[in-house]
N, C-alpha and C positions, 0 to 999 in steps of 0.2 A: 318176903316177896311174894307178892299174891299171884295166885293161879287160877285160872277158869279151865274147866274139862267140858268136853261135848259130850255127846251119848256114846260115841267108841270110846271114850277115856283117854283120849290124846289131850296133851296138855301143854300149852306155852307159857312162858316167862315173862313178865314185866319188870323192865329194869329200869334204875333210878328214877322211880315213880316219885321218890320223896325230895330229889334235886331239881327235877326239870320234867320235860315232856316224857313221856313212856316211850321205849325203844322196842319195836319189834325183835325177839331173838328165838327163832324156831328152831327146835331140838333135832328137827328132822323134817324131809320133804314133805312128809304128809302132814306135819304141824303147819306147812304154810297154808294148808286149805281152810285152817282156823282163822285167816285174818279177819273176816266180818265179825267174828266174836271179839278179836282184839279190839277192833275198829270201835264197836258197841262200847265196849269195856272203857276205852279211852273217852268216848263221849259222856257216858255216866258218871265218870270218875273227874269230870273236867270242872275246876272250883268256879264259882259264879254262873254256872251253866245248868238251867233247868230245861228238863224233857218233857212235854205234857202231850199226853196222846189222846187227843179229843178233837172232835169235827168244829172247826172254826164256822160260824155262821154269818159274821158281821165285821165289817172294818169301822170303827168306831171315830166319826169325824166330826170335828166341830168347826164349823165356819171353812176355812181351807187347810185345816191341820190335822193330821192323825192325831188320835189321842190312846188307841189300842186295838184290842178285838174283843170279841165277844164270843163265847163257845156254844155249844147245842145246849149244855145244863144251864145256861144264864150266867156262867162265870166270865166276869170282866177283868182282862188283864190290861193296864195303863202300859203305854210305852210310847217312848219319844220317837222312835223309829219303827215301821212295819215293813218286812219284805215279805209280798205276795208272790208265791211262787206256786201257782195253782195247776201247772201244767194242762193237761186236758180236761178238767174237771168242771170248768165254769159253764153250767146248762148243758152238761154233756149228753150225748144219746150216741151209744154203740150199736152197730148196723152188722147183722149176718144176713144177708137177702133182705126180704122186706120186712123181716122182726127185727123194729127198734127196742131196745132196752136202756132205761137209764143210768148211765155210771160211766166215770172215766177211764177205768179199768176193769177188768173182768173181778168179779165180787167187790167193787168197791163203788160207793155212792156218789152221785154228782154233787156239785154244790150250786144252790138256785139264787140265794138271795144276794151274794157279794156282786154278781156281775151288775143286778139291776140297780144297786145300790150306788156303785161305782157311775154308773150313768146319770144317775140324778144328781152327781156331785161334778157334771159336765165331762165325763171322759166318755169318747167316742169308740164303740166297739165293732167288731166284724165277726164274720164266722169263717172258721176254717176246718178242715178235715184232715186227719192222718189215718194210717191203717197200720197194721200188723200182720205177720204170716201165720200159718198154722204153726204149733210146736208138735214135733213128731218124737216117738222113741228111737234113740240111735240103735237099740239092740236089733230093731226090726228091719235096718236098711242093709241093702247087699252093694257094699262099695267097690266091688269086684272089677267093674268096668268103668270107675269115676276117676277122675284127673285130679290127684292129690294138690292142694293149694296150702304149702307150708310155710311158716312163718321164716323171718331171718335166720339163719343159722348162726350168727352172732348180734343178736339185737342189741340195739342202743339203748339204755335205761333213761327213762325219763327224767330222774330226778340226778343231781350230782352227789347226793348221799346214798346212791346205789353203786355197788362196784361192779356187778354184772348181772345179768339175767339169763334165763334160757326159755325156749318154747317148749310147752308141753303138749300143745293141742295142735292137731291138724284141721283143716276145713277140706270138702271134697265138692268137685265142682261135676253137675251132669246137665242136662237140657231137657226143657220141654219138648213135644212133638207135636206135628200135624194134628195127631188125634188128640192130644190134649188141647188144641186149640179149638177142635171142633166140639169136645165135650165142654169146654167154658162158655163156647158161643150158647149152649142148650140154656145157659143161666140167665143169660143176658136180659131177658124179659122179666126177670125177677132181681134184678141187680138193683139197689139202692141209688146206686150213682146214675145209672141208664135210665132209670124210671124217675127221676126226679126226686126221690125223698129226702137225698142227701143235696143241701144247697151251697155248703161250704166250698172253698178251693182247696185242692189237695196239691202235695208237693211235687213239682216240676220234674224233681230229678231221681225220685224214688217212687215211680207210678204203680198202681196195683198192676196185676198180672192180666185182669180182664182189660184195663185201660190199655196196656201194651198190645193187645191180641186185637184190640179194636184200631187203635191208631197206627199199627204198623202191620196192617193185613198182609202184607207181601213177605213178611217173616216167616219162615218154615220151625223156628225154633228161637228158644230165647234162654240164656245161660241161667242155673238156679245154682246157688252155692250153699251147701250145707254146713251150717257154723254150730258146734257144740256149745251149749249155754253155760257150762263150767266143768269145774274138775271133779264135783260130787254129784253131779246130776246126769242122767240118761237124755235129757232133754235136748233137742237139735232145732235150732231156728232155720227155718227154711227161706232161705234169703232171695227176693226174687220171686218169691209167689205171696205177696202182700195180696190180700183179697175180701171182698166184702160179700162173695156170691153165697148162695145158700149152702147150707151144710153138704147136702146129698152130693152136689156139684164140686164142692171144694175137695171131697174125698175122692170121689169118680175120677176128677182131674190129676189129683196128686198122685194116684196109683197107676196112671198112664205113663208118668214118667220114667224113664229107665232106673232101675235100681230101688225104685220106690214101689214096685208092686205088692210088696206085704207090709207097707209102712202103717205102725199104728199112731192114729192121731191121738196126740195127750191133749192139744187145747186148738179148737178153731180158730182160724183167722177171723179178722172183723175190723170195720173202720170205725173210729170214733169221731163225732162233730162236736165242736165246741167253741164258745165264746173266746175273742181276743181282742186285747185294745190296741189300737194304731200306735207303734212306738215312736211316732212323730211329736206325741204328747211326753215325751222324756227328755228329761236332761242327760247329759253323757255319764252322770253318775247314776244313772237308772232310777233317780228319783223323778216322780211323775211331776210335770209343770202345775197341773191342777191342784193337787193337794200336798201341801207340805209335810215331809216325813214319811211319807208312803213311796215305796220302791216295789218294782216289778222286775221280775227275773224269769226266763225262760220261755215255755210256749204261750204264756199269756203275752208276750210281747210279739208274736207273731214267727217266732222262728221253730226249725224243728230239728233234731240232734241232740245227743247226750253232751257233747263238747259244747255246742253251742249253750246250751242251757248253765252248765257247770259254771263256765266262763262269767256268764251274766250274773250268777250266785255270788261268783266271788267279789265282783266289782261292786255289786249291789251291797254285800255286807261290810266290805272295807268302809265305803262311803258312809253307810248308814254309822258305823262305829265312829268315824271320822267327825261327822256332822255333830253328833252328841257330844262329842269330845271338845268342839269348837275348833276344830283344824281344818286345814285347807283340803277341797277334796282331792282325789285321785283319779286321774284320767289320763289314758292311755291313747297317744297318737298313732295315726295310721302307719307312721315311719317306725313305731315302735314294738307293736305286736298285732296279731292278728286277731285278737281282741279288739284292738283299736279300731282295726278295719269294719269288723261284726257290729260294733255298737255306732260308730258313725254310720256305715250304711242303714242301720235299723232307723236312726234319727232322724237321717237325710232323706231315705227314699221311702216311697209308698209301696206298703206291705199287700202286696194283692195274692199273694201263695206264700205257704209257708219259707222262710229263708233258711237257707244252708249257706255258711262260709266255706268259699274255694280259695286256692292259692292263687287263681286267675283274678279274684276282685282285688287282691292287692297290687297296687301301683310301683309298691317299694319292696316286692316278695324278695329281691337280691339281697336285700339287707336284713331280712326275717327269717334267716337260715338257722338251723338247729343248733349250728357251731358258735352262733353268736347270741344265744338266747339268756346265758347268764351275763354276759357285758350289758345286754340290753336292761335287763330285768331283776337280776340279783341284788344290785345295791337299793332298789326301792324296795324288794321283799325285805331284806334286812332292816331297812329303816322302819319299816310298817310292823316289824316285830315277828315276821313268818319265817325268815331265816335265821338259823342261830350262830352264834359269832364264830363257832369253829369252821361251819361251813363257808361264812364269809371269808374268812382268813384264808382258806383252803383255796377259794378262788383268787383272791389278791396275791397269794405266791404263785398259782398259775400264770398268773397277768403278766408277773414278772418275767416268767420263764419264755411266755410269748414276746414278750418286748426284747429279750436277749436273742432269741432266735432270729426275730425280724431285723434288729441291729446288725447281726452277723451276714444275713444275706444281701443287705443294702450297701453294707461297706465293704465286704470281702470281694477280692477279685479271682477268677480262677484263669489257667491258662488253657491251651488247647490240650498240652501233654496230659493234664491233670483229669479234665472231663471228656475228652474225645471218645476214650474207650467205653465209657458208660454211654455217652449219646449213640454211639454207634451200635452198642448192645440192644438198644430201645428203639434201632429204626428212625433215630432222629439227625437231623443235618448236624455235622460237625462244626465246630468254630475255627477260624483262622487268626485270631488274636484274642488276647485276654480281655474279658469282658466281667461286669459286674455279675454277681452270682444270682440277683433276683432275678436279671434277664432269660438266664436258664431257666429258672423255676416255673417262669410263665409259659414255658412251652405246655401244651396240652398232655405229653406223653411222660413228661419228666415226674418223678417222684421227690418229694423235698429229703427224705431220711437219707437214701443214698448219697445225696449231692451235699449232705450236711457232714456225713462221714468222709466224704473225699476231699472237701475244699474249706472246712473249717476245723478249729479245735475244739467244738464242743465235745465233752465225753460223752461216750456210748452210754453211761449209765444214767445222764441226764436225758438222753432221747428216749432209753427204754423205760424210764420212769415216768415219763411226759407224752406218750403218744398222741393224746388228744391235743395237746399244744402244737405238737408238729403238723397235725391235720389241720388246725385252724390256721396258722400261718401259711401255709401250703396252698388252701382255699383263698384266703385274702389276698395272696401276691397274685395268683393265678387269674383272680378277677378284678384286681385292683383299677384296670382302666374302667370298667363297668360300674363298680362301686364307687369311684370317686364321681362319675356321672351322677349316679341318683344321689349321692351325699350333696350334691349343687341342688339337685332339686327338691331335697328335704329344706335345705336353707330358705329356697324360696316359698316353700308352702309354708315353714315356720313364719316366714315374714308376713304374708297375708294372714296366717292364723292369729298373728299379733296386734292386728288392725280390728278391735273390738267395735259390736254394736251395740248401742244402750238396750237395757232390758225393756221391753214392752214399747219398742220404737215403730212408730205409726208409719208404716210405708204408703200410705195414702197421701201423705206430704210429698212424695216424691213422683212427680207429674210423669216423667218420661219413662217410667218403667212399664214394661208390657203388662197384660191384664193378668196372663198367665203367673208371670214372676210376683208380683205383685200379692195374688192370691196364694200362692204358696210359701212366700217369705213370713205372710201375715199369719199363716197356719204354724209353721214349724216354729218362726222367732229365731233364727240363727244368731249365736253369741258372736259370731267373728265373719269378717267378708271371707274367710278363707270357706267356713262352713256355707254361707249361702251359695257361693261358686260351686259348691257340690250337689247343690240340689236340682235335681233334674226338673227341666222347663225353665230354670234362670240361666240366661245366656251372659255369655262375656261381656256383651255391651251392657247388660243389665248390672253388673257387676261394676262395670267403670261407671255407669251414672249414679249408681249407690256410693262408691267411693267418692266420687265428686261432691255429693251432696253431703255426706258426711264430714270431709274436710271443710 
């Protein structure tokens, strides 16, 4: 059984390495801090996976098809598919004050050649900027007057394979002051953003501190949240203080914030400006339309945020593998996942600023609840080989429990004598006659668990062993009217999505289209009427005209 030890001598075990995927088995809470080493070990010991640490300088393209990559040392690696996830490194410049330094991240060089090469092959690029706040030493902070921001007391695990988790870190909130704002204004004349040195658009929803002070001049303070960067480091991320102001202003302003008077800066904040490629040039698989076999993922598509980048990488990786295997592509709909919403928005909308995914962008968000995620995605994950058989079988068993509970509340009837004492105890109106149990569960204050105990013959053991099942059925029952309405909308959505538009369709032949609609349809080349209807600038009448022409 192989082991790995870090500098402190702590060890972890790798189980089942000969029979299947490695299993993380920490021997103590401290051992859990070694997870990065475990992940690295899994990657390095994955069959048929070669990891090469080298600078890629060129994507090799022949005609309109990718052929591989070329490294800084001149090594050419052939490939049927290439996924480019270059982050903020394409022609990147970092700014602190008026000092610009080439690089996509501190201490790491930018990539120059790839961006221009892709432009040569017909891809259209733009320029964006993002920023990061200073990192400070947590041991130099006085948290006595801060507001604690604790995590959930009983957090829900992300994975069905995780039984339970607990929070071990807390964040702290403080705020800027009018003195802070006055100090920051002193540096505006040396700000790369205000002096025009930075030309790229920044993120709307997480602006720099100087941008907030300038745009919201009437505000006397802004919230600052101090976030520990890990269990094994003293580094603290100063959320809300993203900045590219000069070093002296950053430090002086930071120390004017209550609790940070003696803060030690480990790394200054900076802005980074970089090239991206407009994502209307992508298929929903994340493959570029101009170059067959080349996929983009992450900030190269104009997004901002770790979750956004990771989800694009997942979809690009799956589809690249499926393409090589000659199988059907994997595309998530807007009604199936937030990833589907994100990619659909990227392909259909014009990216003028870094894109972030919000729940408000999903019209079917009532269906995209955390308690439905396995029903929506786990069967597909199993089919793609990402979900082990035992996990799939566990989900299937829980689905049968869900169905059993739902059938009981839909068929069982409850009398006033049985249920009224419970209704009175929670302040709900009593009933006068026998009713179907599901009508009681739809009341906002009613909890399903006590109702099941009172009015059905389901065993207590079943309810104790499957609390998630009880919660899922309760939610689905309580909001069933709204859910049914959204399901009908999804049916209509699916119907219009099924009306396909031929590839390379010439919209110049459709005379009655508006000029704006024609220009955007020709640029994006939607694959269906549904996609065409979601393009900004394409009206309902344009869609009707197009549907009539295609018919």
